[in-house]
C-alpha positions in Angstrom: 159.1 192.5 61.9 160.0 195.9 63.6 163.7 195.0 63.0 163.0 194.8 59.3 161.0 197.9 59.1 164.0 200.0 60.6 166.1 199.1 57.5 163.4 200.6 55.2 163.5 204.2 53.9 160.9 206.1 52.2 161.2 208.9 49.8 159.6 210.3 46.5 160.6 209.6 43.0 158.8 211.4 40.1 156.3 212.8 42.5 155.3 209.3 43.7 156.0 207.7 47.1 158.8 204.9 47.0 160.2 202.4 49.5 163.8 201.6 49.5 165.1 198.6 51.4 167.9 195.9 51.2 167.2 192.9 49.0 167.5 190.7 52.2 164.8 192.6 53.8 162.6 192.3 50.7 163.1 188.7 50.5 162.0 188.2 54.1 159.0 190.3 53.8 158.1 188.6 50.6 158.2 185.3 52.1 155.8 186.4 54.9 153.5 188.0 52.3 153.5 184.7 50.3 152.7 182.7 53.3 149.7 185.1 54.3 148.5 185.0 50.8 148.4 181.1 50.9 146.7 181.3 54.2 144.0 183.7 53.0 143.4 181.5 49.9 142.8 178.5 52.1 140.6 180.2 54.6 138.4 181.5 51.7 138.1 178.0 50.2 134.7 176.4 50.7 136.4 173.0 50.0 139.0 173.7 52.8 136.3 174.7 55.4 134.4 171.5 54.6 137.5 169.3 54.7 138.4 170.8 58.2 134.9 170.2 59.5 135.0 166.6 58.2 138.4 166.0 59.6 137.2 167.5 63.0 134.1 165.2 63.1 136.1 162.1 62.2 137.4 159.8 65.0 140.0 158.1 63.0 143.5 158.0 64.3 146.6 157.4 62.3 150.0 156.2 63.6 153.2 158.0 62.9 154.0 155.2 60.5 150.8 155.5 58.7 151.2 159.3 58.3 154.7 158.8 56.9 153.5 156.2 54.5 150.6 158.6 53.4 153.0 161.4 52.9 155.5 159.2 51.1 158.2 160.0 53.6 
């Protein structure tokens, strides 16, 4: 992430702070932001938490073939 930040310039436009960066840097940062947003939404979901607890309590084991079949791979 530090390498990306080095390519970013800050400035002022119409008395407001702005950030100028190459599109490639923005695309990488946007991808990371999207992943973090998805993680945050998952962790804040009560259903997600309940499903995790239920899965951890379960002793059911799946073979790799069963997993592929369930996922449609």
